[in-house]
C-alpha positions as CSV (number, residue, x, y, z in Angstrom):
1,X,-11.9,-33.9,7.4
2,X,-8.5,-33.8,7.1
3,X,-6.1,-31.3,8.7
4,X,-5.3,-29.3,4.8
5,X,-9.4,-29.1,4.1
6,X,-9.6,-27.7,8.0
7,X,-7.0,-25.4,7.3
8,X,-8.5,-24.4,3.7
9,X,-11.9,-24.5,5.3
10,X,-11.5,-22.1,8.1
11,X,-9.3,-19.7,5.4
12,X,-12.3,-19.6,3.7
13,X,-14.3,-18.5,6.6
14,X,-11.6,-15.7,7.5
15,X,-12.3,-14.6,4.1
16,X,-16.5,-14.6,4.4
17,X,-16.2,-12.8,7.6
18,X,-14.8,-10.2,5.9
19,X,-16.8,-9.8,2.4
20,X,-19.9,-7.4,2.6
21,X,-22.8,-7.8,1.6
22,X,-22.2,-6.2,-1.7
23,X,-19.4,-9.1,-2.6
24,X,-16.2,-6.9,-1.7
25,X,-13.2,-9.4,-0.1
26,X,-11.1,-6.3,1.6
27,X,-7.7,-6.6,3.5
28,X,-9.6,-6.2,6.9
29,X,-13.6,-5.4,7.6
30,X,-14.0,-1.6,6.4
31,X,-10.8,-1.7,4.9
32,X,-8.8,-1.2,1.9
33,X,-9.0,-4.1,-1.0
34,X,-7.4,-3.9,-4.2
35,X,-8.5,-6.2,-7.4
36,X,-5.9,-8.8,-7.7
37,X,-6.2,-10.1,-3.8
38,X,-10.0,-9.3,-4.3
39,X,-9.5,-12.2,-7.6
40,X,-7.3,-14.6,-5.5
41,X,-9.6,-15.0,-2.8
42,X,-13.1,-15.2,-5.0
43,X,-11.4,-18.0,-6.2
44,X,-9.6,-19.5,-3.1
45,X,-14.0,-19.4,-2.0
46,X,-15.1,-21.3,-4.9
47,X,-12.5,-23.5,-4.4
48,X,-14.0,-24.2,-1.0
49,X,-17.5,-25.0,-1.9
50,X,-18.0,-21.1,-1.5
51,X,-19.7,-20.0,-5.3
52,X,-22.5,-17.8,-4.2
53,X,-20.0,-15.8,-2.2
54,X,-17.3,-16.5,-5.1
55,X,-20.1,-15.2,-7.9
56,X,-21.0,-12.0,-5.9
57,X,-16.9,-11.0,-5.9
58,X,-16.8,-11.3,-9.2
59,X,-20.1,-9.5,-10.0
60,X,-19.1,-6.9,-7.2
61,X,-15.5,-7.2,-9.2
62,X,-16.9,-7.0,-12.8
63,X,-19.3,-3.4,-11.8
64,X,-16.7,-1.0,-10.9
65,X,-14.7,-2.1,-13.5
66,X,-14.1,1.1,-15.7
67,X,-14.8,1.5,-19.3
68,X,-11.4,0.9,-20.6
69,X,-11.2,-2.6,-18.7
70,X,-8.7,-1.5,-16.0
71,X,-9.2,-1.1,-13.0
72,X,-8.5,1.6,-9.4
73,X,-5.8,-0.2,-7.6
74,X,-7.1,0.3,-4.6
75,X,-10.6,0.3,-3.2
76,X,-12.5,1.4,0.2
77,X,-16.5,0.4,0.4
78,X,-15.9,0.6,-3.4
79,X,-14.6,3.6,-4.0
80,X,-11.1,4.7,-5.6
81,X,-8.5,5.1,-3.0
82,X,-6.0,4.9,-5.6
83,X,-6.3,6.0,-9.2
84,X,-3.3,4.3,-10.2
85,X,-4.5,1.6,-13.2
86,X,-4.7,-2.5,-12.8
87,X,-5.0,-4.4,-15.3
């Protein structure tokens, strides 16, 4: 495995270590998350071959999306902690 591939795999493992059983990817175990970083992490998982885990992240995102299409700026345990809207 090349150094770059090893680094990518290690990064994916770090993301998987914090991903919840529901698919959410917080900044740290039990911590907050924002939609932007959540999606970036899900894409990284997909790019590293963890399609099932990435799909869980996308499903979680769809489940918490507001009816107007936006998301809140921050969540902890699936509950909004910053009601500022993020498109």
